[in-house]
C-alpha positions in Angstrom: 17.7 -9.1 -10.4 14.0 -9.7 -10.9 14.0 -12.5 -8.3 15.6 -10.2 -5.8 13.1 -7.5 -6.4 10.2 -10.0 -6.3 11.4 -11.2 -2.8 11.6 -7.5 -1.7 8.1 -6.7 -3.0 6.7 -9.7 -1.2 8.4 -8.6 2.0 7.0 -5.1 1.5 3.5 -6.5 1.0 3.9 -8.3 4.3 5.2 -5.2 6.1 2.3 -3.1 4.8 -0.1 -5.7 6.2 1.8 -5.9 9.6 1.8 -2.1 9.9 -1.9 -1.9 9.5 -2.7 -4.8 11.8 -0.6 -3.0 14.5 -2.2 0.4 13.7 1.3 1.8 13.1 1.0 4.5 10.4 4.7 5.5 11.0 5.9 2.0 10.1 3.7 2.0 7.0 5.0 5.4 5.9 8.6 4.2 6.4 8.0 1.8 3.4 7.8 4.9 1.1 10.5 7.1 -0.4 10.9 10.5 1.2 9.3 12.2 -1.9 6.6 9.5 -2.5 3.1 10.2 -3.6 -0.2 8.5 -2.8 -3.0 8.8 -5.3 -6.0 7.7 -3.3 -9.5 7.3 -4.8 -11.7 10.3 -4.5 -9.0 12.4 -2.9 -6.2 14.8 -3.7 -2.6 13.6 -4.2 -0.8 13.1 -0.9 2.9 14.2 -1.1 5.9 13.1 1.0 6.4 10.6 3.8 5.0 12.9 6.5 1.8 13.5 4.4 1.5 9.7 3.8 1.9 9.0 7.5 -1.0 11.4 8.2 -3.1 9.8 5.5 -2.6 6.3 6.8 -3.0 7.4 10.5 -6.4 8.8 9.6 -7.4 5.7 7.7 -6.4 3.6 10.7 -8.4 5.9 13.0 -11.4 5.5 10.6 -11.4 1.7 10.9 -8.7 0.2 8.6 -7.7 -2.9 10.5 -5.8 -5.1 8.0 -4.5 -5.2 4.4 -3.4 -8.2 2.4 -1.7 -7.3 -0.9 -1.0 -9.9 -3.6 1.4 -9.2 -6.5 -0.2 -10.1 -9.9 2.5 -8.6 -12.2 6.0 -7.3 -11.6 8.4 -5.6 -13.9 11.9 -4.2 -13.2 13.9 -1.7 -15.1 17.2 -0.5 -13.5 16.4 1.1 -10.2 12.6 1.1 -10.7 10.0 -1.6 -10.3 6.3 -1.6 -11.3 3.7 -3.8 -9.5 0.1 -4.5 -10.4 -1.7 -6.3 -7.6 -4.9 -7.1 -5.8 -5.7 -6.2 -2.2 -8.2 -7.1 0.5 -8.8 -4.6 3.3 -10.6 -5.2 6.5 -12.4 -2.1 7.7 -14.7 -1.4 10.7 -16.4 1.9 10.0 -17.2 3.7 13.3 -17.3 0.6 15.4 -19.6 -1.3 13.0 -19.1 -4.9 12.0 -15.9 -5.6 10.2 -16.3 -5.8 6.4 -14.0 -6.4 3.4 -13.1 -4.2 0.5 -11.4 -5.8 -2.5 -9.5 -3.8 -5.1 -6.4 -3.4 -7.2 -3.3 -1.2 -7.1 -0.2 -0.1 -8.9 2.9 0.7 -7.0 6.0 2.1 -8.6 9.0 1.5 -6.4 12.6 2.9 -6.4 15.9 1.7 -5.1 17.1 4.1 -2.4 20.2 4.1 -0.2 18.3 2.2 2.4 16.7 -0.4 0.0 13.7 -0.6 -2.3 10.7 1.6 -1.3 7.3 2.5 -2.7 7.5 5.7 -4.6 4.0 6.1 -6.3 0.9 4.3 -5.0 -2.5 4.3 -6.6 -5.5 2.0 -5.9 -9.2 1.7 -6.3 -11.8 -0.7 -5.1 -13.4 -3.4 -7.3 -17.2 -3.8 -7.5 -18.6 -6.7 -5.5 -19.0 -9.9 -7.4 -22.5 -10.5 -8.7 -24.2 -13.6 -7.4 
C-alpha cells in the first residue's frame, strides 16, 4: 500500500509542476479534493477547489512559472497520506528576472472515488543559505 501511495504522490508532484509550467490553474486545482484547503503563508485559508483554482490562477498571473516538489517523508494510514517535502519555485515578479524560492510543505491527501488527491496543503519559504 505504501509503495502504491508513494508512486501516486510522485505522480502528483509531477502533475503539480506540469500544471504550473503550462500556466493551467484548473489542472492544478483538479489535484485537490472538492473540499480541500490551502494554508498559504501570510494569507487567509483558501477553501474548496474553486477557491484553490482562483488562488493558483492569481499566483500564475503574478509570475509563478514552475514548481518542483520533492517528497522527503511519507506516511500512510488507511485512506489518508501525509507528506513532508521540499519545493523549488521559479518566479518572475512583474516581468523581472526569473528567481528561485525554496521552501518546505506538508500535504495531507485523501483517497477519493477518483483516486488520491491533496486535501490540506501548507507551505512556507526557507531562508536563503548563508555564504
